[in-house]
C-alpha positions in Angstrom: -42.7 34.7 -70.8 -42.4 33.3 -67.2 -38.7 34.1 -67.1 -39.4 37.7 -68.1 -42.0 38.0 -65.4 -39.6 36.6 -62.8 -36.9 39.0 -64.0 -39.3 41.9 -63.5 -40.2 40.7 -60.0 -36.5 40.4 -59.2 -35.7 43.9 -60.4 -38.7 45.3 -58.6 -37.3 43.9 -55.3 -33.8 45.2 -56.1 -35.0 48.6 -56.9 -37.1 48.7 -53.7 -34.0 47.6 -51.8 -31.7 50.1 -53.4 -34.3 52.9 -53.3 -33.2 53.5 -49.7 -30.4 56.1 -49.6 -28.6 54.4 -46.7 -28.5 51.0 -48.5 -27.5 52.6 -51.7 -24.7 54.5 -49.9 -23.6 51.3 -48.3 -23.4 49.6 -51.7 -21.4 52.5 -53.1 -18.9 52.3 -50.1 -18.6 48.6 -50.4 -17.6 48.9 -54.0 -14.5 50.7 -52.9 -13.5 48.3 -50.1 -14.8 45.8 -47.6 -16.0 47.4 -44.4 -17.2 46.2 -41.0 -20.3 47.5 -39.2 -18.3 49.8 -37.0 -16.8 51.5 -40.0 -20.2 52.0 -41.6 -21.7 53.3 -38.4 -18.9 55.9 -38.3 -19.2 57.0 -41.9 -23.0 57.1 -42.0 -23.3 58.6 -38.6 -26.1 56.2 -37.7 -26.7 53.5 -35.1 -25.2 50.0 -35.2 -28.6 48.3 -35.2 -29.7 50.4 -38.2 -26.6 49.5 -40.2 -26.8 45.8 -39.2 -30.5 45.8 -40.4 -29.6 47.3 -43.7 -26.7 44.9 -44.2 -29.0 42.0 -43.4 -31.5 43.0 -46.1 -28.7 43.4 -48.6 -27.2 40.0 -47.7 -30.7 38.3 -47.9 -31.0 39.5 -51.5 -27.5 38.4 -52.4 -26.1 41.9 -52.9 -23.4 41.7 -50.2 -21.4 38.9 -48.8 -19.6 38.6 -45.5 -16.1 37.4 -44.4 -15.1 36.8 -40.8 -11.6 38.0 -39.7 -11.2 37.2 -36.0 -14.0 38.9 -34.1 -14.9 41.2 -37.0 -17.2 40.6 -39.9 -16.3 42.4 -43.1 -18.9 43.1 -45.8 -18.3 43.5 -49.5 -20.3 43.6 -52.7 -21.2 40.2 -54.0 -19.5 40.1 -57.4 -21.6 37.2 -58.5 -24.8 39.3 -58.5 -26.9 39.6 -61.6 -25.8 41.7 -64.6 -28.8 44.0 -64.0 -27.5 44.7 -60.4 -23.9 45.2 -61.7 -25.3 47.8 -64.2 -27.0 49.7 -61.4 -23.9 49.6 -59.2 -21.7 50.8 -62.1 -23.6 54.1 -62.0 -23.0 54.8 -58.3 -20.5 57.6 -57.5 -17.0 56.8 -56.4 -16.9 56.9 -52.6 -13.1 56.7 -52.4 -12.7 60.3 -51.1 -15.1 59.6 -48.2 -13.1 56.5 -47.2 -9.8 58.4 -47.5 -11.2 61.1 -45.2 -12.3 58.5 -42.7 -8.9 56.8 -42.6 -7.0 60.1 -42.4 -9.2 61.1 -39.5 -8.7 57.9 -37.6 -4.9 57.9 -37.9 -3.2 58.8 -34.7 -1.4 62.2 -34.6 2.2 62.2 -33.5 2.8 65.9 -33.6 
């Protein structure tokens, strides 16, 4: 009974966390590939402090993990999250087209 109550409390927190459209979009994007804050700022068209705050909340709840590569910190979905979270994430739309648009727009033009 106690375990069930803890699971309900955990899911309540996850649903509150993912109830924000920006955080849900971040999770959908990170399912496609690891991204740094700068990339997310560009895609989401929002401020760096806002993106950093959303990532901090996601990281605190164990939904994302970070990896340093030189001066950059790249974020990705924590694949060791609970089955319930994995189920939620499996229903998110594929954000590959948005990331392809972003990379095509940032490629230099040599024409």
